[in-house]
Backbone and ligand atoms as CSV (ligand in chain L), in Angstrom:
chain,resi,resn,atom,element,x,y,z
A,1,MET,N,N,54.842,11.103,39.963
A,1,MET,CA,C,54.612,10.277,38.768
A,1,MET,C,C,53.103,10.091,38.540
A,2,LYS,N,N,52.313,10.936,39.198
A,2,LYS,CA,C,50.891,10.800,39.082
A,2,LYS,C,C,50.415,11.056,37.639
A,3,THR,N,N,50.978,12.149,37.041
A,3,THR,CA,C,50.517,12.498,35.699
A,3,THR,C,C,50.868,11.408,34.703
A,4,ASN,N,N,52.027,10.792,34.944
A,4,ASN,CA,C,52.424,9.738,34.013
A,4,ASN,C,C,51.500,8.527,33.988
A,5,THR,N,N,51.117,8.161,35.185
A,5,THR,CA,C,50.176,7.014,35.255
A,5,THR,C,C,48.882,7.392,34.576
A,6,HIS,N,N,48.504,8.647,34.862
A,6,HIS,CA,C,47.254,9.115,34.283
A,6,HIS,C,C,47.323,9.050,32.719
A,7,ARG,N,N,48.490,9.531,32.199
A,7,ARG,CA,C,48.677,9.545,30.744
A,7,ARG,C,C,48.659,8.093,30.182
A,8,ASN,N,N,49.301,7.209,30.930
A,8,ASN,CA,C,49.343,5.844,30.506
A,8,ASN,C,C,47.958,5.232,30.446
A,9,LYS,N,N,47.135,5.638,31.385
A,9,LYS,CA,C,45.782,5.133,31.463
A,9,LYS,C,C,44.966,5.609,30.274
A,10,SER,N,N,45.080,6.915,29.983
A,10,SER,CA,C,44.333,7.460,28.824
A,10,SER,C,C,44.838,6.798,27.546
A,11,LEU,N,N,46.165,6.587,27.494
A,11,LEU,CA,C,46.707,5.973,26.288
A,11,LEU,C,C,46.130,4.587,26.067
A,12,SER,N,N,46.057,3.849,27.147
A,12,SER,CA,C,45.537,2.471,26.931
A,12,SER,C,C,44.069,2.489,26.643
A,13,ILE,N,N,43.359,3.467,27.128
A,13,ILE,CA,C,41.902,3.584,26.747
A,13,ILE,C,C,41.803,3.867,25.238
A,14,ILE,N,N,42.652,4.820,24.776
A,14,ILE,CA,C,42.604,5.125,23.361
A,14,ILE,C,C,42.984,3.902,22.500
A,15,LEU,N,N,44.034,3.225,22.955
A,15,LEU,CA,C,44.464,2.031,22.193
A,15,LEU,C,C,43.346,1.000,22.142
A,16,LEU,N,N,42.701,0.851,23.252
A,16,LEU,CA,C,41.634,-0.138,23.323
A,16,LEU,C,C,40.521,0.269,22.358
A,17,ALA,N,N,40.185,1.565,22.339
A,17,ALA,CA,C,39.135,2.030,21.432
A,17,ALA,C,C,39.517,1.800,19.975
A,18,VAL,N,N,40.743,2.129,19.664
A,18,VAL,CA,C,41.188,1.947,18.265
A,18,VAL,C,C,41.156,0.462,17.919
A,19,PHE,N,N,41.654,-0.358,18.850
A,19,PHE,CA,C,41.707,-1.781,18.601
A,19,PHE,C,C,40.288,-2.336,18.363
A,20,SER,N,N,39.333,-1.918,19.201
A,20,SER,CA,C,38.008,-2.521,19.031
A,20,SER,C,C,37.367,-2.006,17.744
A,21,LEU,N,N,37.677,-0.759,17.339
A,21,LEU,CA,C,37.189,-0.243,16.039
A,21,LEU,C,C,37.736,-1.093,14.921
A,22,LEU,N,N,39.037,-1.382,15.003
A,22,LEU,CA,C,39.668,-2.172,13.957
A,22,LEU,C,C,39.062,-3.566,13.863
A,23,VAL,N,N,38.854,-4.194,14.985
A,23,VAL,CA,C,38.259,-5.504,15.017
A,23,VAL,C,C,36.883,-5.462,14.386
A,24,THR,N,N,36.132,-4.431,14.776
A,24,THR,CA,C,34.789,-4.308,14.236
A,24,THR,C,C,34.783,-4.078,12.748
A,25,ALA,N,N,35.656,-3.186,12.295
A,25,ALA,CA,C,35.702,-2.859,10.879
A,25,ALA,C,C,36.115,-4.047,10.049
A,26,CYS,N,N,36.974,-4.873,10.603
A,26,CYS,CA,C,37.492,-5.970,9.829
A,26,CYS,C,C,36.585,-7.192,9.843
A,27,ASN,N,N,35.614,-7.173,10.695
A,27,ASN,CA,C,34.757,-8.317,10.770
A,27,ASN,C,C,33.378,-8.000,10.179
A,28,PRO,N,N,33.115,-8.519,8.947
A,28,PRO,CA,C,31.891,-8.150,8.306
A,28,PRO,C,C,30.641,-8.537,9.078
A,29,LYS,N,N,30.778,-9.640,9.814
A,29,LYS,CA,C,29.604,-10.127,10.607
A,29,LYS,C,C,29.235,-9.106,11.656
A,30,ILE,N,N,30.277,-8.623,12.376
A,30,ILE,CA,C,30.011,-7.606,13.407
A,30,ILE,C,C,29.507,-6.326,12.798
A,31,ALA,N,N,30.146,-5.959,11.658
A,31,ALA,CA,C,29.743,-4.696,11.012
A,31,ALA,C,C,28.251,-4.793,10.583
A,32,LYS,N,N,27.873,-5.943,10.081
A,32,LYS,CA,C,26.512,-6.126,9.628
A,32,LYS,C,C,25.568,-6.015,10.827
A,33,GLU,N,N,26.013,-6.625,11.922
A,33,GLU,CA,C,25.210,-6.644,13.152
A,33,GLU,C,C,24.989,-5.194,13.640
A,34,ILE,N,N,26.076,-4.442,13.582
A,34,ILE,CA,C,25.970,-3.018,14.016
A,34,ILE,C,C,25.018,-2.285,13.098
A,35,ARG,N,N,25.146,-2.537,11.809
A,35,ARG,CA,C,24.273,-1.860,10.839
A,35,ARG,C,C,22.794,-2.201,11.141
A,36,ARG,N,N,22.596,-3.472,11.458
A,36,ARG,CA,C,21.245,-3.909,11.748
A,36,ARG,C,C,20.645,-3.110,12.894
A,37,HIS,N,N,21.522,-2.736,13.840
A,37,HIS,CA,C,21.019,-2.025,14.994
A,37,HIS,C,C,20.994,-0.506,14.780
A,38,THR,N,N,21.918,-0.021,13.943
A,38,THR,CA,C,21.999,1.410,13.809
A,38,THR,C,C,21.045,1.946,12.713
A,39,TYR,N,N,20.736,1.109,11.727
A,39,TYR,CA,C,19.840,1.550,10.669
A,39,TYR,C,C,18.434,1.152,11.030
A,40,PRO,N,N,17.535,2.117,11.213
A,40,PRO,CA,C,16.158,1.789,11.435
A,40,PRO,C,C,15.616,1.069,10.189
A,41,PRO,N,N,14.611,0.189,10.383
A,41,PRO,CA,C,14.112,-0.613,9.259
A,41,PRO,C,C,13.747,0.201,8.011
A,42,GLU,N,N,13.224,1.430,8.225
A,42,GLU,CA,C,12.762,2.183,7.026
A,42,GLU,C,C,13.934,2.641,6.168
A,43,PHE,N,N,15.173,2.542,6.669
A,43,PHE,CA,C,16.290,2.901,5.861
A,43,PHE,C,C,16.634,1.825,4.811
A,44,ASN,N,N,16.159,0.603,5.089
A,44,ASN,CA,C,16.251,-0.417,4.104
A,44,ASN,C,C,17.598,-0.576,3.417
A,45,TYR,N,N,18.643,-0.564,4.159
A,45,TYR,CA,C,19.987,-0.763,3.602
A,45,TYR,C,C,19.984,-1.998,2.691
A,46,ILE,N,N,20.419,-1.792,1.447
A,46,ILE,CA,C,20.317,-2.890,0.461
A,46,ILE,C,C,21.199,-4.066,0.891
A,47,PRO,N,N,20.641,-5.244,1.055
A,47,PRO,CA,C,21.477,-6.379,1.447
A,47,PRO,C,C,22.537,-6.660,0.350
A,48,GLU,N,N,23.704,-7.129,0.774
A,48,GLU,CA,C,24.804,-7.300,-0.146
A,48,GLU,C,C,24.438,-8.169,-1.354
A,49,LYS,N,N,23.643,-9.242,-1.079
A,49,LYS,CA,C,23.375,-10.156,-2.163
A,49,LYS,C,C,22.531,-9.454,-3.237
A,50,GLU,N,N,21.577,-8.647,-2.791
A,50,GLU,CA,C,20.728,-7.957,-3.722
A,50,GLU,C,C,21.543,-6.882,-4.499
A,51,PHE,N,N,22.426,-6.209,-3.732
A,51,PHE,CA,C,23.231,-5.204,-4.350
A,51,PHE,C,C,24.097,-5.810,-5.484
A,52,LYS,N,N,24.656,-6.942,-5.223
A,52,LYS,CA,C,25.501,-7.587,-6.242
A,52,LYS,C,C,24.630,-7.987,-7.423
A,53,SER,N,N,23.449,-8.453,-7.161
A,53,SER,CA,C,22.576,-8.851,-8.279
A,53,SER,C,C,22.202,-7.653,-9.166
A,54,ILE,N,N,22.051,-6.500,-8.525
A,54,ILE,CA,C,21.789,-5.260,-9.306
A,54,ILE,C,C,22.955,-5.025,-10.211
A,55,MET,N,N,24.202,-5.160,-9.653
A,55,MET,CA,C,25.403,-4.900,-10.452
A,55,MET,C,C,25.528,-5.855,-11.630
A,56,TRP,N,N,25.167,-7.132,-11.372
A,56,TRP,CA,C,25.267,-8.081,-12.475
A,56,TRP,C,C,24.214,-7.837,-13.522
A,57,ARG,N,N,23.091,-7.294,-13.124
A,57,ARG,CA,C,22.091,-6.916,-14.116
A,57,ARG,C,C,22.651,-5.769,-14.973
A,58,PHE,N,N,23.327,-4.827,-14.334
A,58,PHE,CA,C,24.038,-3.760,-15.098
A,58,PHE,C,C,25.014,-4.331,-16.119
A,59,ALA,N,N,25.787,-5.275,-15.597
A,59,ALA,CA,C,26.847,-5.835,-16.482
A,59,ALA,C,C,26.184,-6.527,-17.697
A,60,GLU,N,N,25.063,-7.221,-17.483
A,60,GLU,CA,C,24.345,-7.864,-18.541
A,60,GLU,C,C,23.883,-6.850,-19.569
A,61,LYS,N,N,23.376,-5.746,-19.082
A,61,LYS,CA,C,22.881,-4.665,-19.977
A,61,LYS,C,C,23.998,-4.065,-20.826
A,62,VAL,N,N,25.139,-3.839,-20.163
A,62,VAL,CA,C,26.303,-3.286,-20.901
A,62,VAL,C,C,26.693,-4.236,-22.006
A,63,LYS,N,N,26.623,-5.484,-21.710
A,63,LYS,CA,C,26.977,-6.509,-22.722
A,63,LYS,C,C,25.988,-6.454,-23.894
A,64,GLN,N,N,24.715,-6.426,-23.539
A,64,GLN,CA,C,23.684,-6.350,-24.603
A,64,GLN,C,C,23.887,-5.090,-25.462
A,65,LEU,N,N,24.183,-4.031,-24.775
A,65,LEU,CA,C,24.323,-2.716,-25.474
A,65,LEU,C,C,25.499,-2.816,-26.421
A,66,ASN,N,N,26.626,-3.380,-25.967
A,66,ASN,CA,C,27.782,-3.466,-26.815
A,66,ASN,C,C,27.519,-4.373,-28.014
A,67,GLU,N,N,26.673,-5.405,-27.787
A,67,GLU,CA,C,26.351,-6.303,-28.891
A,67,GLU,C,C,25.590,-5.577,-29.976
A,68,VAL,N,N,24.617,-4.750,-29.581
A,68,VAL,CA,C,23.805,-4.032,-30.533
A,68,VAL,C,C,24.713,-3.009,-31.283
A,69,MET,N,N,25.597,-2.385,-30.473
A,69,MET,CA,C,26.440,-1.328,-31.042
A,69,MET,C,C,27.449,-1.869,-32.067
A,70,ARG,N,N,27.808,-3.106,-31.848
A,70,ARG,CA,C,28.801,-3.735,-32.730
A,70,ARG,C,C,28.167,-4.153,-34.033
A,71,GLU,N,N,26.825,-4.287,-33.947
A,71,GLU,CA,C,26.103,-4.805,-35.116
A,71,GLU,C,C,25.997,-3.755,-36.216
A,72,ALA,N,N,26.233,-4.230,-37.445
A,72,ALA,CA,C,25.945,-3.403,-38.638
A,72,ALA,C,C,26.371,-1.954,-38.520
A,73,ASN,N,N,25.595,-1.080,-39.115
A,73,ASN,CA,C,26.011,0.306,-39.182
A,73,ASN,C,C,25.113,1.261,-38.383
A,74,LEU,N,N,24.255,0.681,-37.559
A,74,LEU,CA,C,23.363,1.469,-36.713
A,74,LEU,C,C,22.446,2.410,-37.474
A,75,SER,N,N,22.170,2.073,-38.725
A,75,SER,CA,C,21.239,2.941,-39.441
A,75,SER,C,C,19.846,2.361,-39.260
A,76,GLY,N,N,18.852,3.212,-39.430
A,76,GLY,CA,C,17.473,2.816,-39.277
A,76,GLY,C,C,17.031,2.854,-37.826
A,77,ASP,N,N,15.745,2.577,-37.611
A,77,ASP,CA,C,15.149,2.768,-36.291
A,77,ASP,C,C,15.342,1.531,-35.409
A,78,GLY,N,N,15.577,0.383,-36.025
A,78,GLY,CA,C,15.683,-0.864,-35.237
A,78,GLY,C,C,16.683,-0.783,-34.131
A,79,PRO,N,N,17.990,-0.625,-34.485
A,79,PRO,CA,C,19.026,-0.577,-33.424
A,79,PRO,C,C,18.804,0.565,-32.451
A,80,LYS,N,N,18.289,1.699,-32.940
A,80,LYS,CA,C,18.062,2.815,-32.069
A,80,LYS,C,C,17.043,2.468,-31.007
A,81,ARG,N,N,15.934,1.841,-31.450
A,81,ARG,CA,C,14.923,1.473,-30.460
A,81,ARG,C,C,15.459,0.482,-29.459
A,82,GLU,N,N,16.301,-0.414,-29.945
A,82,GLU,CA,C,16.889,-1.431,-29.079
A,82,GLU,C,C,17.802,-0.777,-27.994
A,83,VAL,N,N,18.634,0.174,-28.476
A,83,VAL,CA,C,19.534,0.846,-27.537
A,83,VAL,C,C,18.751,1.700,-26.558
A,84,VAL,N,N,17.707,2.392,-27.013
A,84,VAL,CA,C,16.893,3.165,-26.084
A,84,VAL,C,C,16.279,2.292,-25.044
A,85,ARG,N,N,15.819,1.082,-25.461
A,85,ARG,CA,C,15.210,0.157,-24.548
A,85,ARG,C,C,16.181,-0.295,-23.475
A,86,ILE,N,N,17.401,-0.645,-23.891
A,86,ILE,CA,C,18.414,-1.096,-22.946
A,86,ILE,C,C,18.782,0.016,-21.948
A,87,LEU,N,N,18.917,1.231,-22.457
A,87,LEU,CA,C,19.270,2.341,-21.571
A,87,LEU,C,C,18.158,2.619,-20.554
A,88,SER,N,N,16.901,2.492,-21.004
A,88,SER,CA,C,15.778,2.681,-20.082
A,88,SER,C,C,15.766,1.605,-19.011
A,89,GLU,N,N,16.086,0.384,-19.449
A,89,GLU,CA,C,16.165,-0.703,-18.476
A,89,GLU,C,C,17.260,-0.427,-17.439
A,90,MET,N,N,18.370,0.117,-17.876
A,90,MET,CA,C,19.421,0.435,-16.959
A,90,MET,C,C,19.002,1.521,-15.961
A,91,GLU,N,N,18.228,2.493,-16.486
A,91,GLU,CA,C,17.729,3.533,-15.556
A,91,GLU,C,C,16.805,2.904,-14.546
A,92,LYS,N,N,15.978,1.955,-15.002
A,92,LYS,CA,C,15.048,1.288,-14.127
A,92,LYS,C,C,15.837,0.491,-13.026
A,93,ILE,N,N,16.840,-0.242,-13.503
A,93,ILE,CA,C,17.670,-0.994,-12.549
A,93,ILE,C,C,18.310,-0.059,-11.491
A,94,SER,N,N,18.732,1.106,-11.989
A,94,SER,CA,C,19.413,2.050,-11.065
A,94,SER,C,C,18.428,2.490,-9.954
A,95,MET,N,N,17.143,2.437,-10.246
A,95,MET,CA,C,16.149,2.814,-9.194
A,95,MET,C,C,16.210,1.829,-8.002
A,96,ASP,N,N,16.628,0.590,-8.310
A,96,ASP,CA,C,16.734,-0.405,-7.240
A,96,ASP,C,C,17.863,-0.062,-6.276
A,97,LEU,N,N,18.714,0.861,-6.673
A,97,LEU,CA,C,19.788,1.304,-5.776
A,97,LEU,C,C,19.270,2.350,-4.746
A,98,GLY,N,N,18.020,2.713,-4.875
A,98,GLY,CA,C,17.427,3.621,-3.942
A,98,GLY,C,C,17.480,5.056,-4.398
A,99,PRO,N,N,16.714,5.911,-3.727
A,99,PRO,CA,C,16.653,7.345,-4.113
A,99,PRO,C,C,18.019,8.027,-3.918
A,100,GLU,N,N,18.147,9.132,-4.624
A,100,GLU,CA,C,19.412,9.912,-4.485
A,100,GLU,C,C,19.613,10.377,-3.062
A,101,ALA,N,N,20.883,10.556,-2.674
A,101,ALA,CA,C,21.234,11.045,-1.327
A,101,ALA,C,C,20.520,10.287,-0.230
A,102,TRP,N,N,20.343,9.049,-0.450
A,102,TRP,CA,C,19.684,8.170,0.525
A,102,TRP,C,C,20.709,7.728,1.541
A,103,PRO,N,N,20.506,7.987,2.803
A,103,PRO,CA,C,21.502,7.723,3.781
A,103,PRO,C,C,21.756,6.235,3.984
A,104,GLY,N,N,20.786,5.376,3.588
A,104,GLY,CA,C,20.956,3.939,3.738
A,104,GLY,C,C,21.807,3.345,2.653
A,105,ASN,N,N,22.267,4.155,1.735
A,105,ASN,CA,C,23.060,3.633,0.619
A,105,ASN,C,C,24.492,3.398,0.974
A,106,HIS,N,N,25.093,2.521,0.137
A,106,HIS,CA,C,26.542,2.320,0.143
A,106,HIS,C,C,27.134,3.765,-0.104
A,107,PRO,N,N,28.175,4.161,0.632
A,107,PRO,CA,C,28.706,5.519,0.475
A,107,PRO,C,C,29.092,5.881,-0.965
A,108,LYS,N,N,29.648,4.886,-1.656
A,108,LYS,CA,C,30.044,5.154,-3.054
A,108,LYS,C,C,28.804,5.418,-3.915
A,109,VAL,N,N,27.787,4.709,-3.635
A,109,VAL,CA,C,26.549,4.847,-4.403
A,109,VAL,C,C,25.922,6.187,-4.121
A,110,ALA,N,N,25.869,6.565,-2.823
A,110,ALA,CA,C,25.318,7.863,-2.446
A,110,ALA,C,C,26.054,8.985,-3.163
A,111,ARG,N,N,27.385,8.846,-3.276
A,111,ARG,CA,C,28.178,9.884,-3.848
A,111,ARG,C,C,28.000,10.026,-5.365
A,112,HIS,N,N,27.786,8.885,-6.062
A,112,HIS,CA,C,27.857,8.923,-7.521
A,112,HIS,C,C,26.591,8.594,-8.281
A,113,ILE,N,N,25.589,8.173,-7.553
A,113,ILE,CA,C,24.376,7.735,-8.275
A,113,ILE,C,C,23.734,8.812,-9.160
A,114,THR,N,N,23.813,10.069,-8.718
A,114,THR,CA,C,23.215,11.148,-9.508
A,114,THR,C,C,23.891,11.288,-10.824
A,115,MET,N,N,25.234,11.279,-10.805
A,115,MET,CA,C,25.971,11.406,-12.094
A,115,MET,C,C,25.704,10.230,-12.973
A,116,PHE,N,N,25.654,9.073,-12.406
A,116,PHE,CA,C,25.415,7.850,-13.173
A,116,PHE,C,C,24.050,7.951,-13.899
A,117,ARG,N,N,23.034,8.343,-13.131
A,117,ARG,CA,C,21.715,8.477,-13.747
A,117,ARG,C,C,21.724,9.540,-14.831
A,118,SER,N,N,22.382,10.659,-14.593
A,118,SER,CA,C,22.322,11.685,-15.619
A,118,SER,C,C,23.085,11.296,-16.877
A,119,ASP,N,N,24.125,10.453,-16.706
A,119,ASP,CA,C,24.826,9.913,-17.880
A,119,ASP,C,C,23.890,8.980,-18.699
A,120,LEU,N,N,23.141,8.169,-17.997
A,120,LEU,CA,C,22.211,7.280,-18.675
A,120,LEU,C,C,21.154,8.074,-19.457
A,121,LEU,N,N,20.647,9.131,-18.792
A,121,LEU,CA,C,19.645,9.984,-19.392
A,121,LEU,C,C,20.223,10.702,-20.621
A,122,ALA,N,N,21.440,11.204,-20.479
A,122,ALA,CA,C,22.126,11.956,-21.569
A,122,ALA,C,C,22.318,11.027,-22.790
A,123,ALA,N,N,22.694,9.745,-22.495
A,123,ALA,CA,C,22.905,8.807,-23.578
A,123,ALA,C,C,21.603,8.529,-24.312
A,124,ARG,N,N,20.542,8.450,-23.550
A,124,ARG,CA,C,19.257,8.169,-24.192
A,124,ARG,C,C,18.768,9.378,-24.986
A,125,ARG,N,N,18.957,10.577,-24.440
A,125,ARG,CA,C,18.548,11.796,-25.140
A,125,ARG,C,C,19.279,11.973,-26.434
A,126,ALA,N,N,20.586,11.629,-26.437
A,126,ALA,CA,C,21.432,11.825,-27.595
A,126,ALA,C,C,20.904,11.048,-28.796
A,127,LEU,N,N,20.160,9.961,-28.486
A,127,LEU,CA,C,19.643,9.140,-29.563
A,127,LEU,C,C,18.387,9.782,-30.227
A,128,ASP,N,N,17.829,10.746,-29.528
A,128,ASP,CA,C,16.671,11.471,-30.090
A,128,ASP,C,C,17.076,12.534,-31.069
A,129,MET,N,N,18.352,12.765,-31.204
A,129,MET,CA,C,18.826,13.780,-32.142
A,129,MET,C,C,18.701,13.191,-33.564
A,130,ASP,N,N,18.731,14.083,-34.511
A,130,ASP,CA,C,18.606,13.655,-35.897
A,130,ASP,C,C,19.839,14.105,-36.710
A,131,PRO,N,N,20.711,13.217,-37.086
A,131,PRO,CA,C,20.664,11.748,-36.831
A,131,PRO,C,C,21.002,11.398,-35.415
A,132,PRO,N,N,20.556,10.195,-34.952
A,132,PRO,CA,C,20.855,9.843,-33.560
A,132,PRO,C,C,22.358,9.776,-33.280
A,133,ASN,N,N,22.737,10.226,-32.096
A,133,ASN,CA,C,24.138,10.245,-31.753
A,133,ASN,C,C,24.388,9.076,-30.788
A,134,TYR,N,N,25.153,8.106,-31.205
A,134,TYR,CA,C,25.402,6.880,-30.437
A,134,TYR,C,C,26.610,6.966,-29.537
A,135,TYR,N,N,27.279,8.091,-29.611
A,135,TYR,CA,C,28.573,8.148,-28.931
A,135,TYR,C,C,28.455,7.833,-27.419
A,136,LEU,N,N,27.517,8.475,-26.720
A,136,LEU,CA,C,27.382,8.272,-25.288
A,136,LEU,C,C,26.924,6.875,-24.940
A,137,ALA,N,N,26.011,6.338,-25.776
A,137,ALA,CA,C,25.533,4.982,-25.559
A,137,ALA,C,C,26.692,4.025,-25.682
A,138,GLY,N,N,27.571,4.286,-26.673
A,138,GLY,CA,C,28.689,3.404,-26.934
A,138,GLY,C,C,29.751,3.434,-25.846
A,139,SER,N,N,29.772,4.529,-25.086
A,139,SER,CA,C,30.770,4.619,-24.034
A,139,SER,C,C,30.148,4.584,-22.657
A,140,ILE,N,N,29.013,3.851,-22.563
A,140,ILE,CA,C,28.244,3.832,-21.282
A,140,ILE,C,C,29.052,3.222,-20.162
A,141,ALA,N,N,30.017,2.350,-20.484
A,141,ALA,CA,C,30.860,1.756,-19.438
A,141,ALA,C,C,31.567,2.894,-18.680
A,142,GLY,N,N,31.738,4.029,-19.315
A,142,GLY,CA,C,32.343,5.182,-18.657
A,142,GLY,C,C,31.475,5.664,-17.510
A,143,ALA,N,N,30.168,5.473,-17.626
A,143,ALA,CA,C,29.291,5.877,-16.538
A,143,ALA,C,C,29.448,4.970,-15.311
A,144,CYS,N,N,29.771,3.696,-15.547
A,144,CYS,CA,C,30.049,2.772,-14.438
A,144,CYS,C,C,31.270,3.261,-13.640
A,145,SER,N,N,32.183,3.884,-14.377
A,145,SER,CA,C,33.438,4.242,-13.719
A,145,SER,C,C,33.316,5.378,-12.745
A,146,HIS,N,N,32.122,6.042,-12.657
A,146,HIS,CA,C,31.943,6.995,-11.560
A,146,HIS,C,C,32.191,6.305,-10.246
A,147,CYS,N,N,31.747,5.035,-10.144
A,147,CYS,CA,C,31.935,4.263,-8.911
A,147,CYS,C,C,33.101,3.298,-9.038
A,148,HIS,N,N,33.415,2.883,-10.245
A,148,HIS,CA,C,34.358,1.795,-10.371
A,148,HIS,C,C,35.813,2.171,-10.626
A,149,ARG,N,N,36.018,3.453,-10.974
A,149,ARG,CA,C,37.355,3.941,-11.106
A,149,ARG,C,C,37.957,3.892,-9.717
A,150,ALA,N,N,39.312,3.780,-9.661
A,150,ALA,CA,C,39.978,3.790,-8.331
A,150,ALA,C,C,39.715,5.100,-7.647
A,151,LYS,N,N,38.784,5.135,-6.705
A,151,LYS,CA,C,38.300,6.236,-5.903
A,151,LYS,C,C,37.792,7.394,-6.738
L,1,HEC,C1,C,26.624,4.407,-7.989
L,1,HEC,C2,C,27.766,3.527,-7.889
L,1,HEC,C3,C,27.953,2.395,-8.846
L,1,HEC,C4,C,27.698,2.440,-10.219
L,1,HEC,C5,C,27.185,3.598,-11.030
L,1,HEC,C6,C,28.004,1.165,-10.700
L,1,HEC,N1,N,28.452,0.351,-9.693
L,1,HEC,FE1,FE,28.997,-1.604,-9.917
L,1,HEC,N2,N,29.463,-1.657,-7.883
L,1,HEC,C7,C,29.360,-0.625,-7.029
L,1,HEC,C8,C,29.846,-1.027,-5.750
L,1,HEC,C9,C,29.886,-0.077,-4.506
L,1,HEC,C10,C,30.240,-2.370,-5.853
L,1,HEC,C11,C,30.825,-3.235,-4.727
L,1,HEC,C12,C,32.277,-3.393,-4.923
L,1,HEC,C13,C,32.993,-2.082,-4.840
L,1,HEC,O1,O,33.052,-1.428,-3.765
L,1,HEC,O2,O,33.581,-1.662,-5.848
L,1,HEC,C14,C,29.987,-2.731,-7.226
L,1,HEC,C15,C,30.224,-4.007,-7.734
L,1,HEC,C16,C,30.001,-4.342,-9.044
L,1,HEC,C17,C,30.237,-5.704,-9.600
L,1,HEC,C18,C,30.671,-6.933,-8.844
L,1,HEC,C19,C,29.498,-7.560,-8.123
L,1,HEC,C20,C,29.869,-8.756,-7.291
L,1,HEC,O3,O,29.254,-9.806,-7.419
L,1,HEC,O4,O,30.797,-8.583,-6.470
L,1,HEC,C21,C,29.891,-5.657,-10.952
L,1,HEC,C22,C,29.929,-6.784,-11.961
L,1,HEC,C23,C,29.504,-4.293,-11.236
L,1,HEC,N3,N,29.584,-3.543,-10.092
L,1,HEC,C24,C,29.114,-3.833,-12.482
L,1,HEC,C25,C,28.732,-2.542,-12.791
L,1,HEC,C26,C,28.483,-2.058,-14.117
L,1,HEC,C27,C,28.507,-2.870,-15.409
L,1,HEC,C28,C,28.091,-0.726,-14.004
L,1,HEC,C29,C,27.642,0.263,-15.049
L,1,HEC,C30,C,26.553,-0.081,-15.918
L,1,HEC,C31,C,28.208,-0.422,-12.556
L,1,HEC,N4,N,28.596,-1.526,-11.869
L,1,HEC,C32,C,27.887,0.832,-12.062
L,1,HEC,C33,C,28.853,0.617,-7.331
L,1,HEC,C34,C,28.460,1.076,-8.544
C-alpha cells in the first residue's frame, strides 16, 4: 500500500496548493500585497482608486460628447471643434492608463488599449473630412466596449 499512501500525499499537497491559491485570489488584500512584492516599483501598477477615477473621467467625456452631438444639426465649425477637443482629451486621459503592452497594466487594459486608442484617433480623423463625419464620434461608447463588453 506504499504507492497509495504516496498518491494520497501528493493529492493532499495539490489540494493544499489549490486551496491556498483560491484563498489568495479571493482576498483582495492578499492579492494586493503579493502585487506589491511581485511588481518592482518601476512597473507602477495603477492603484485601483486612480484607475477608477480615470474611468469616471472617460464617462464624463462620453456624456459631454453626447450632449454636443445631440445639439442642433452639427453644422459649422463650433460643434466640430468642441467634439475634436473632447476626443483629444479622451486620448490624453487614455495615456494615464500607461503605455501599450505595459506589463503593469490590468490584463483587460493591456489587451484592448491599442484598439481603444485607434478608435479615438479614427473618430477624430473622420471629423477632418469635408464634410466632417460624425458617425464614429457619435458611437464612441462602442470604443469603451472593447473592454466593457462581456469578455
Ligand atoms: C482598455 C480597457 C478599458 C477601456 C477602453 C475602457 N474601460 Fe472602463 N474599465 C475598465 C476596467 C478593467 C474596469 C474595472 C472593472 C472591470 O473589470 O470591468 C473599468 C471600469 C469602468 C467604470 C467603473 C469605475 C468604478 O468606479 O468602478 C466606468 C464608469 C468605466 N469603466 C467607464 C468607461 C468608459 C465611459 C469608457 C469609454 C470611454 C471606458 N470605461 C473604456 C477598462 C476599460
